[in-house]
N, C-alpha and C positions, 0 to 999 in steps of 0.2 A: 504493500500500500504506500501511497505517497505520504511523506511526513508533513505534518502541519505544524509550523512554528507558532507558538502562542506566547505573546508578550516577551519576545526576546529583549534582553537588556540592550538599550540603544546607547552603547558606550560612547560612540563618536559624537553624539548629539548632546551629551550632558556634561556640563561643567559644574563647578560649585554653585554658581548663581542660578543654574537651571534645575537643581534638584528639588523635587517635591518631598520634603521630609520635615519633621519637627526637630529643629536643632537650635542650640544656643551657640552662636558664633560671634566671637568678639571681633572688634575692628582689626585686631592684629592677626587674625587668622586669614592669611593670604597665601597665594601660590599653592604649594603642595602640602601645606600644613594639614594634619589630620584633625577633623572636626568631630566632636562627640555627638552622637545621635541620642536624643533623650526621650523620644516618644516610646511608650509601651502600651500595647493593646492586648485584648483577648480576641483571638480570631473567631471564637464561638459567640461572644457576647457583645462585641462592639462593631460598629460600622465605621470604617476608616474614611477620613476625609482626605483631600488631596495633600494636606500638610503632613499627614501621618505616613504617606506612602513613599518609600525610598526608591528612587530611580525608576518610578513607574511600574514597580514589580513586587516589592516586598513590604510587609509591616514587621515591626520588631515586637517579639514576645519575650517575657522573662523578667529577671531581676534588674533593679536599678543599681546605679553606682552607689557604693564601691564594689558590691559583690558581682554585678554584671555590667560590663562596659563594652560598647561597640563604637568605633570611630570610623569615619569615611575619609579616605585620602584619594585625591585626584592624581592620577599618574598618566604617563604617555600611553599606557596600555589600558586606560579606563580606570574606573573607581576600584579601589581596594578597600575591603572591610576588615578591620582588625577587631577580633573578638577576644575578650579576656574575662575569666571567671575565677573567683576564689572558691575554696572548698565549701563555703557557706551557701553558695548559689544553687539554685535548682536548674536554671537555664538562662541563656541569652542567645536568641536565635532570630533569623529571618525566616518567615513563612511565606510561601507563594500563594496560599489560599486564605481568603478572608472576604468578608462582606464589605462592599464599597458603594459609594454613591452611584458609580457607573453600573456595576452588575446588579444593583437592586433598583435601578431606574424602572419606573412603572409599577413597582410594588407599593401598596398603600402604607402610610405610616402606621396604621393599626396592625397590619400584617407583619411589618418589620418588627414591631414591639413583641409580637408573638414569637418570631424567630429568636429574638434576644432572650426571651424568657425560657425557651426550650434549649438554649445554647446551640443554636444552629444558624447563626447569622451568615456563615460561609457557605450555605447550602447551594446558592446559585453560581458559585465560582467553579467552572468546569476545568478540572485538572487531569482529566482522563478517567475512564470508567473501567470497572472490572471486566476482564475479557479483552481489553485493548492493550496495545504496546506503547509504552512511553519511554523516551530516551532523555536522560538528564546529563548535562555536561557542566562542569565548573572546575576551577583550579583552587587548590589549597596549599598553604605553606605553614609548616610547623616551626615556629621560631625558637623552640626550646627542645632539647633532647629529653625524651621520655625517661623518667626514673621512677622508682617506687613511690606511689602516692600521687603521681601526676597523671593526667589524661582524662578521658571522658568520651562521649559521643560527639562527633563533628558533623554528621549528616544523618538524617533519618527520614523514613517514609511512614506517615501516620494515617490510620483509618479515621473515617467519620461515622461514628455510631448512629444508628437509627434512633433518634432521640425520643420518638413517641411509640416505639415498639415496646409493649408491656405484656406481662403474663399475670393473669388474675389469680386469686387464691385457689380457684378450681383447676388451674393449669392451662387455661386457654390463652393462646398467643394471638395478639392482635395489634395492628397499627391503628392508633387513635388519631382522629383529626386534631390539629394543633389546638383548636379552641377547647376541645374536650379534655385534652391532656392538661392544659393550663388550668382549667376549672378544677381538676382533681387536686391541684396543689393548694386549694383552699382548705382541704381536710387532711392532707398528708404531704410528706416530703420524702425525698430519697437520700439515703446514706449510701453513697456509691450506687449500687444496683438494687438495694433493699428498700422496700417501702416502709415508712415509719408513720404511725398515726400521730397527727398533731395533738390530739386529745390525750392519748395515753403515753406518747413517746416510746411506743414499743412497735416491733415489726407487725405489720398487718396482713402479710401474705402476698402483697403485690411485689412484682419485680419489674425493673426497667432495663433496657439495653444500655450498656456502657462500653468502655474500652475493653479490649480483649486481654489486657495485662501486658502493656509494653508496646512499642512501635512494631509495625509489621516488617520493617527492615531497618537496620541501623549499622552505621560504620563506627566502630570503636577504635581508639588508639590509646594504648597504655604501655606500661613498662615492658610487658612480655610480647604482646602481639598488636598489630593492626589487623582488624578482621571485619567482615561483613556478615551479620546475622540476619536471617530471614525467618518469618513466622507465617503460619496460615491457621485460620479458624473457619471451619465450614458451618459451625452452629450459628443459627440466626440470633439466638439469645446467648450472649457470651457469659462466661463465668470468670470474672476478674480475680477471684481468689486463687486461681491456678495459673501460674505464669510459667511458660516454657522457657528454659534457660540453657540452650546449647552452649558448650564451652570450647574455645579455641584450643588446639592441641589434642582434643578428644573427639570432637564431633564434626570434623570436616566432611561434608557430604553424607553425614549420617543423621537420620531423623531421630528426634527425641520428642516425647509427648504422649498424649492419650486423649481419648474421647473427642476426636475431631479437632484437637489443637496440637499442632506439631511445629517444629522448628529445626533449623540446622545452621551450620556455618558453611557458606559457599565460597569464601575466600579468607585466607589468613597469610600473614607474613610476619616473621620475627621483627620486632620493633627496631632491633639493631641494624636491620637492612633498609629501613625507611629513611630517606634523606632528610636532614634537618636544614632549615634556612634555604630550601630550594623549592620552587614551584612544582607541584605535581598536578598534572592534568587528569581528572577523573571523568570517565564516561561509564554510565550505568544504564543498561537497556533492560527494561522489565516488561515481560509479557505477564500481565496480572491474571491470576486464576479467575475463572468465571464460576460463580456459585448459583445454586438454585435459589429462587426467591420464595419458594414454598416448602422446601425441605432442607434438612441439615446435611447437604452433600455438595460435592464438587461436580460441575458439569464439564469443565474444560481446564486442563492443567496449565501451569505457567512455565516461565523460563527467566533466568537471570544471567546476564552477561556483563562482565566488568573489564574495563581497560584502564591501565595506568600508564600515562605517557605513551599512548598508542600501542602499548603491549597488552594483548588479551591475557588476563590473569585468572579469569573464571568463566565457566560456561556450564550452568546447572539447570537441569530440568526438574521441575517439581512445583509445589503449590506455594504461592505467596499472595497474601491478602487477607481479607476478612469478609464474611458474608453480610455486607451492608448494601443499602440501595445506592449510596453516593460513593464515588471513587476516592482513592487515597490522595495524599498530597505530600509535597517535599518541604523539608526544612534544613537549613544548614546554619552552623555557628557552634554553640556549645550546649550540650544537654547532659545533666548528671555528672558534673565534674567531680573528680576524686578529691580526697581531703587536702591535697596540696595545690589544687587548682589546675587550670588548663588555659592555653592560648592557641589560637589558630587564626590565620588570615585567609580570606576567600576573595575570589574575583571571577568575572566572566561567565555568569550563569546563563544557560540556555536549556530549553525544554521543547521536545517535539512529540506530538501525539499522533499515532497511526490509527486512523479510524477503520 
């Protein structure tokens, strides 16, 4: 199929003055000085304005300074984003998927408020669907040698849970209209996936779809390995209490898991062999698994291919994704830094969807 480029970063058209982003820039920040980006949003609960969107492509999610810092530097090769996180941070990332004034155009304010309440403001952002193939390209530079206690996730692919998929106390699974789901919240709330009565503050037998327990794919870099982990869940109603955790050095191309949830390591490389202070060009091509919308099963398996600096380092056939109505999306930066923190620089993102 012909590749469709979606929102490719327009590097040559963007200088510091043309960036749409929420920044605090002093008058002394000129030429190639790195400028701190201060906006932070929730992709699920916020609608991004033009001032929040970085280089017409990303919003920033995660911790604020000093635990999470990202700066933008204009270079001859386009913008470079410097991410830094302390061990106290949870994340500091760019996400490609979010609700914006553009992709929510035509949706009434009342309906947008419903999307915010069910944590699905990003629902109309098309980042590719399950059963389709999406290719992601970007470059990363690691300014510090990995040592014990440093590292984290520097790129990940995340699912979008079906926020109004519920199971009642009798075990019936159903997709509720947004208005009906929001109305339920007058008498109950959810602690992760478990329904809790507002009156008794005890479980009431209801369940709601949530995350499957971790990203569906994640690039880790730490003291022993750089590796790419992938996961799949065929169940329509996820169980976040069980997390599949394949390990580098043990589960390369070996599935681990149970009950419709599985994972593996599709690529690993000893950290000592990963260059420091050098740009690495990453290309990841994912054929996402296609799942049944009515049953807990796979209809069409997937594939993951990985290149580093134009060298193909992985080609794996198997399932990757989650049984959701809306397709996954990509984030890069830092997620779950280890106790001594993590730093990474990124540039040159591009994404192509094959329909």
